[in-house]
Residue, then its C-alpha position, 0 to 999 in steps of 0.5 A: m575268485s581266483r582257484r584253491i590251491e593248498s598246501l598239506m600234509i596228510p595222516g598216513p600210515a608210516g606219518r605225515l605225506e606232504a601233500l598238495l591241492e589244487e582246483p580247476e583254472k575255470g569253474a567248479p570241478a566236476q571230477a576228482a583226480l589222486v595223482c601218484h609219482p615216480h621212483p620215489l629212490h629215483g629222484g621222484t617227488m610230487h613236483n616231477k615234470v610228467v607228474h606236474r603235467m599230468a596234474r596240469g592236464l586234470r584240472r583243464a579238464g575239470a578235476v580237482v588234484l591230490r598229488f603227493n609225497f610218498r613215504g621218506v621223499n622231502r617232509s614226508e615222513g617214514e622209509h621207503d617201502k618197495g612200493r607195499g606202503e606206498t600204496e597205503d600210502a596213497r590210499a590215506a591221499l585217495a581219502v582224503l580226496r574223498e572226504r573233502y569232495p564226496d560227491l564227485p567221480f574220482s580217477l587215480a592216475g601215475f607216472s612209472f611206479g605211480s601206476r603200478v601203486c595206483i593199480r595195486l590200491a584199485f585192486q584192492l579197494a573196497g567201495p566205489a570205484p575209481r572211473r578210469l586209471l590214467i597210467a603213464g610211463y608203464p615200466t614193463v621191465y619189472k615183469q610182474h603184470d597180474l594185476l593190471t591183467r585183473l582189473s576190470v577198472p577203464r585202464l588209459f597207457i599214455h606211453s612214450t614211443e621211446d621210453e627205455f622202462g618200458p619197449q614199445a613192443e613191450l607194452q603193446a604186447l601187454y596190452d595186447r594181453l588185457w581186458e577191455p575197457k582200456q585204451l593205449h595212446w602213444i607220444d611220439a617222445k625221446d624217453h620215458f620223460f616224454a622229453g620233447s612231448l610235454d605239451v601234446f602229452e598234457l593236452k593229451i590227459a586233458d582230451l582222454a580225462r574229461 
């Protein structure tokens, strides 16, 4: 039986959200994951190469993955809202994922801007908490990390050694301030987008999500 791949439009707070649902290549899904993309005003979409690899790594680990475009991106309706509305978009997408797979544990995953949205959503969620947060390319340059420091959900950082938006020393210093449970995994890559090391990045995601 071929794996399930479904394009769908999710009812969002500012209009419909374009989304893609993908089950694992082999076997029934054992977990679910929502993946959030990088900054919409800088070309970020659910088809970003890091987001694509993150989703594929999660599927390797047996997850059904839902990724979507934030408001105002491609076919998603609405306008950019500086992270506030995008958090509500993620909440709406997660609700659809949880409704379709109510018995599966779920994770939140995001790259760059998307990782900040996941952190905000995890902090605000009522009810079941995510199994983990997969935080790729966390942008320390924003300087606002209070929610991250207060979260008790396991936070797994995957970060490039040459990330221009999250320099290694800054990310390490922030990580050292956080409560357990936490993990930090460095990928020897050329830039924020894990250039030259996307295969390694994907395999690391798959390993961490098992």
